[in-house]
OpenMM code with the backbone's topology and positions (N, CA, C; nanometers):
from openmm import Vec3, app, unit

residues = "UNK UNK UNK UNK UNK UNK UNK UNK UNK UNK UNK UNK UNK UNK UNK UNK UNK UNK UNK UNK UNK UNK UNK UNK UNK UNK UNK UNK UNK UNK UNK UNK UNK UNK UNK UNK UNK UNK UNK UNK UNK UNK UNK UNK UNK UNK UNK UNK UNK UNK UNK UNK UNK UNK UNK UNK UNK UNK UNK UNK UNK UNK UNK UNK UNK UNK UNK UNK UNK UNK UNK UNK UNK UNK UNK UNK".split()
positions = [
    Vec3(0.9514, -0.9146, 0.0360),
    Vec3(0.8796, -1.0100, 0.1175),
    Vec3(0.9477, -1.1462, 0.1054),
    Vec3(0.9590, -1.2133, 0.2165),
    Vec3(1.0163, -1.3471, 0.2156),
    Vec3(0.9152, -1.4460, 0.1603),
    Vec3(0.9655, -1.5460, 0.0971),
    Vec3(0.8788, -1.6527, 0.0466),
    Vec3(0.8783, -1.7676, 0.1454),
    Vec3(0.7785, -1.8528, 0.1351),
    Vec3(0.7666, -1.9707, 0.2201),
    Vec3(0.7631, -1.9362, 0.3681),
    Vec3(0.6867, -1.8343, 0.4020),
    Vec3(0.6720, -1.7984, 0.5426),
    Vec3(0.5270, -1.7602, 0.5701),
    Vec3(0.4856, -1.7809, 0.6936),
    Vec3(0.3503, -1.7471, 0.7357),
    Vec3(0.3380, -1.5960, 0.7482),
    Vec3(0.2376, -1.5395, 0.6832),
    Vec3(0.2166, -1.3953, 0.6868),
    Vec3(0.1071, -1.3597, 0.7862),
    Vec3(-0.0032, -1.4353, 0.7823),
    Vec3(-0.1159, -1.4061, 0.8702),
    Vec3(-0.2021, -1.5305, 0.8856),
    Vec3(-0.2592, -1.5488, 1.0033),
    Vec3(-0.3556, -1.6560, 1.0273),
    Vec3(-0.4948, -1.5947, 1.0193),
    Vec3(-0.5779, -1.6498, 0.9311),
    Vec3(-0.7142, -1.5999, 0.9134),
    Vec3(-0.8093, -1.7051, 0.9682),
    Vec3(-0.8789, -1.6718, 1.0755),
    Vec3(-0.9723, -1.7665, 1.1365),
    Vec3(-1.1171, -1.7238, 1.1194),
    Vec3(-1.1437, -1.5940, 1.1273),
    Vec3(-1.2807, -1.5452, 1.1165),
    Vec3(-1.3328, -1.5662, 0.9750),
    Vec3(-1.4472, -1.6357, 0.9632),
    Vec3(-1.5072, -1.6612, 0.8330),
    Vec3(-1.4691, -1.7948, 0.7732),
    Vec3(-1.3714, -1.8624, 0.8332),
    Vec3(-1.3343, -1.9958, 0.7848),
    Vec3(-1.4224, -2.0956, 0.8572),
    Vec3(-1.4833, -2.1859, 0.7831),
    Vec3(-1.5734, -2.2845, 0.8421),
    Vec3(-1.4992, -2.3909, 0.9205),
    Vec3(-1.5743, -2.4883, 0.9664),
    Vec3(-1.5160, -2.5995, 1.0414),
    Vec3(-1.4385, -2.6914, 0.9489),
    Vec3(-1.3186, -2.7246, 0.9858),
    Vec3(-1.2397, -2.8229, 0.9139),
    Vec3(-1.1992, -2.7832, 0.7741),
    Vec3(-1.1225, -2.6766, 0.7560),
    Vec3(-1.0735, -2.6454, 0.6216),
    Vec3(-0.9894, -2.7610, 0.5697),
    Vec3(-1.0163, -2.8049, 0.4450),
    Vec3(-0.9481, -2.9242, 0.3939),
    Vec3(-0.8709, -2.9018, 0.2641),
    Vec3(-0.8941, -2.7905, 0.1960),
    Vec3(-0.8253, -2.7704, 0.0682),
    Vec3(-0.8207, -2.6221, 0.0347),
    Vec3(-0.7097, -2.5772, -0.0212),
    Vec3(-0.6958, -2.4385, -0.0662),
    Vec3(-0.6703, -2.4349, -0.2158),
    Vec3(-0.7197, -2.3315, -0.2804),
    Vec3(-0.6983, -2.3109, -0.4231),
    Vec3(-0.6702, -2.1629, -0.4460),
    Vec3(-0.5584, -2.1316, -0.5086),
    Vec3(-0.5194, -1.9936, -0.5343),
    Vec3(-0.5584, -1.9531, -0.6759),
    Vec3(-0.6239, -1.8380, -0.6864),
    Vec3(-0.6551, -1.7788, -0.8160),
    Vec3(-0.5673, -1.6551, -0.8312),
    Vec3(-0.4587, -1.6682, -0.9039),
    Vec3(-0.3682, -1.5551, -0.9237),
    Vec3(-0.4323, -1.4463, -1.0097),
    Vec3(-0.5307, -1.4837, -1.0903),
    Vec3(-0.5993, -1.3890, -1.1776),
    Vec3(-0.6679, -1.2780, -1.0978),
    Vec3(-0.7347, -1.3156, -0.9875),
    Vec3(-0.8073, -1.2150, -0.9094),
    Vec3(-0.7544, -1.2026, -0.7663),
    Vec3(-0.6404, -1.2638, -0.7390),
    Vec3(-0.5747, -1.2530, -0.6074),
    Vec3(-0.6627, -1.3028, -0.4935),
    Vec3(-0.7323, -1.4158, -0.5153),
    Vec3(-0.8188, -1.4731, -0.4134),
    Vec3(-0.7770, -1.6167, -0.3844),
    Vec3(-0.8034, -1.6577, -0.2616),
    Vec3(-0.7787, -1.7947, -0.2194),
    Vec3(-0.9138, -1.8541, -0.1832),
    Vec3(-0.9406, -1.9730, -0.2334),
    Vec3(-1.0664, -2.0417, -0.2055),
    Vec3(-1.0359, -2.1571, -0.1108),
    Vec3(-1.1048, -2.1606, 0.0031),
    Vec3(-1.0816, -2.2614, 0.1064),
    Vec3(-1.2044, -2.3510, 0.1179),
    Vec3(-1.1898, -2.4782, 0.0790),
    Vec3(-1.2987, -2.5749, 0.0913),
    Vec3(-1.3047, -2.6204, 0.2368),
    Vec3(-1.4225, -2.6108, 0.2970),
    Vec3(-1.4421, -2.6499, 0.4364),
    Vec3(-1.5257, -2.7773, 0.4448),
    Vec3(-1.5021, -2.8551, 0.5477),
    Vec3(-1.5700, -2.9834, 0.5652),
    Vec3(-1.7217, -2.9667, 0.5739),
    Vec3(-1.7695, -2.8570, 0.6266),
    Vec3(-1.9128, -2.8379, 0.6485),
    Vec3(-1.9948, -2.8062, 0.5249),
    Vec3(-1.9369, -2.8100, 0.4062),
    Vec3(-2.0142, -2.7860, 0.2847),
    Vec3(-2.0162, -2.6422, 0.2387),
    Vec3(-1.9083, -2.5690, 0.2642),
    Vec3(-1.9003, -2.4341, 0.2108),
    Vec3(-1.7569, -2.4019, 0.1701),
    Vec3(-1.7445, -2.2931, 0.0956),
    Vec3(-1.6139, -2.2460, 0.0497),
    Vec3(-1.5970, -2.1028, 0.0989),
    Vec3(-1.4882, -2.0778, 0.1696),
    Vec3(-1.4559, -1.9425, 0.2148),
    Vec3(-1.3689, -1.8771, 0.1082),
    Vec3(-1.4072, -1.7565, 0.0661),
    Vec3(-1.3299, -1.6820, -0.0333),
    Vec3(-1.2463, -1.5784, 0.0412),
    Vec3(-1.1144, -1.5872, 0.0268),
    Vec3(-1.0222, -1.4991, 0.0980),
    Vec3(-0.9583, -1.4035, -0.0014),
    Vec3(-0.9615, -1.2756, 0.0302),
    Vec3(-0.8936, -1.1763, -0.0519),
    Vec3(-0.7481, -1.1691, -0.0076),
    Vec3(-0.6563, -1.1936, -0.0993),
    Vec3(-0.5138, -1.1834, -0.0682),
    Vec3(-0.4744, -1.0379, -0.0437),
    Vec3(-0.5460, -0.9455, -0.1043),
    Vec3(-0.5163, -0.8033, -0.0864),
    Vec3(-0.5572, -0.7542, 0.0523),
    Vec3(-0.6718, -0.8045, 0.1023),
    Vec3(-0.7249, -0.7598, 0.2312),
    Vec3(-0.6875, -0.8514, 0.3469),
    Vec3(-0.6360, -0.9719, 0.3161),
    Vec3(-0.6044, -1.0726, 0.4182),
    Vec3(-0.7248, -1.1038, 0.5060),
    Vec3(-0.8425, -1.1201, 0.4427),
    Vec3(-0.9630, -1.1526, 0.5183),
    Vec3(-1.0626, -1.2256, 0.4281),
    Vec3(-1.1579, -1.2949, 0.4926),
    Vec3(-1.2639, -1.3646, 0.4205),
    Vec3(-1.3635, -1.2609, 0.3702),
    Vec3(-1.3931, -1.2652, 0.2409),
    Vec3(-1.4852, -1.1679, 0.1830),
    Vec3(-1.6196, -1.2290, 0.1438),
    Vec3(-1.6271, -1.3634, 0.1435),
    Vec3(-1.7524, -1.4291, 0.1070),
    Vec3(-1.7459, -1.5745, 0.1515),
    Vec3(-1.8627, -1.6328, 0.1782),
    Vec3(-1.8743, -1.7758, 0.2076),
    Vec3(-1.9816, -1.8298, 0.1137),
    Vec3(-1.9462, -1.9336, 0.0379),
    Vec3(-2.0353, -1.9907, -0.0632),
    Vec3(-2.0749, -2.1316, -0.0208),
    Vec3(-2.2067, -2.1592, -0.0175),
    Vec3(-2.2536, -2.2946, 0.0129),
    Vec3(-2.2336, -2.3836, -0.1084),
    Vec3(-2.1795, -2.5025, -0.0850),
    Vec3(-2.1581, -2.6005, -0.1915),
    Vec3(-2.2022, -2.7377, -0.1423),
    Vec3(-2.1949, -2.8359, -0.2296),
    Vec3(-2.2310, -2.9720, -0.1926),
    Vec3(-2.1406, -3.0207, -0.0797),
    Vec3(-2.1961, -3.0904, 0.0190),
    Vec3(-2.1158, -3.1365, 0.1320),
    Vec3(-2.0013, -3.2296, 0.0934),
    Vec3(-2.0027, -3.2837, -0.0247),
    Vec3(-1.8977, -3.3774, -0.0651),
    Vec3(-1.7827, -3.3104, -0.1394),
    Vec3(-1.7814, -3.1789, -0.1475),
    Vec3(-1.6719, -3.1108, -0.2158),
    Vec3(-1.5457, -3.1220, -0.1318),
    Vec3(-1.4407, -3.1797, -0.1896),
    Vec3(-1.3174, -3.1995, -0.1156),
    Vec3(-1.2009, -3.1237, -0.1764),
    Vec3(-1.2129, -3.0842, -0.3012),
    Vec3(-1.1024, -3.0134, -0.3646),
    Vec3(-1.1544, -2.9243, -0.4766),
    Vec3(-1.0664, -2.8341, -0.5201),
    Vec3(-1.0962, -2.7452, -0.6310),
    Vec3(-0.9676, -2.7227, -0.7078),
    Vec3(-0.9820, -2.6714, -0.8275),
    Vec3(-0.8637, -2.6337, -0.9044),
    Vec3(-0.8951, -2.5051, -0.9807),
    Vec3(-0.7903, -2.4399, -1.0268),
    Vec3(-0.8058, -2.3156, -1.1009),
    Vec3(-0.7822, -2.3437, -1.2482),
    Vec3(-0.8814, -2.3117, -1.3317),
    Vec3(-0.8730, -2.3329, -1.4749),
    Vec3(-0.8125, -2.2080, -1.5394),
    Vec3(-0.6875, -2.2176, -1.5824),
    Vec3(-0.6181, -2.1023, -1.6397),
    Vec3(-0.6842, -2.0506, -1.7672),
    Vec3(-0.7378, -2.1413, -1.8463),
    Vec3(-0.7997, -2.1010, -1.9727),
    Vec3(-0.9258, -2.0182, -1.9503),
    Vec3(-1.0138, -2.0657, -1.8597),
    Vec3(-1.1390, -1.9960, -1.8334),
    Vec3(-1.1288, -1.8934, -1.7200),
    Vec3(-1.0170, -1.8969, -1.6465),
    Vec3(-0.9943, -1.8101, -1.5311),
    Vec3(-1.1070, -1.8252, -1.4287),
    Vec3(-1.1393, -1.9527, -1.3978),
    Vec3(-1.2442, -1.9855, -1.3015),
    Vec3(-1.1979, -2.0980, -1.2100),
    Vec3(-1.2519, -2.0988, -1.0914),
    Vec3(-1.2279, -2.2075, -0.9963),
    Vec3(-1.3358, -2.3124, -1.0210),
    Vec3(-1.2959, -2.4395, -1.0228),
    Vec3(-1.3927, -2.5463, -1.0499),
    Vec3(-1.3528, -2.6735, -0.9765),
    Vec3(-1.4432, -2.7680, -0.9721),
    Vec3(-1.4107, -2.9000, -0.9188),
    Vec3(-1.3318, -2.9759, -1.0231),
    Vec3(-1.2279, -3.0466, -0.9804),
    Vec3(-1.1492, -3.1224, -1.0787),
    Vec3(-1.2286, -3.2400, -1.1351),
    Vec3(-1.2045, -3.2700, -1.2594),
    Vec3(-1.2680, -3.3867, -1.3212),
    Vec3(-1.1887, -3.5099, -1.2833),
    Vec3(-1.2577, -3.6102, -1.2325),
    Vec3(-1.1891, -3.7325, -1.1884),
    Vec3(-1.2294, -3.8473, -1.2756),
] * unit.nanometer
topology = app.Topology()
chain = topology.addChain("A")
for resn in residues:
    res = topology.addResidue(resn, chain)
    for name in ("N", "CA", "C"):
        topology.addAtom(name, app.Element.getBySymbol(name[0]), res)
């Protein structure tokens, strides 16, 4: 597989205004923070949205904690 190339565009299940992506290599999932106050969970194996999680409307970013193997809001 080539690197740095578009593989697939996933639109179904992504909310309005995606603003941030976070990759969890531990479970092969991508978390997409959307402007409307939710996070779309994308399975890298299935190339599709598998869950949508409601979060605070002010969530703008996330990070992956390697030690705990969890996605979280960064401490500022």
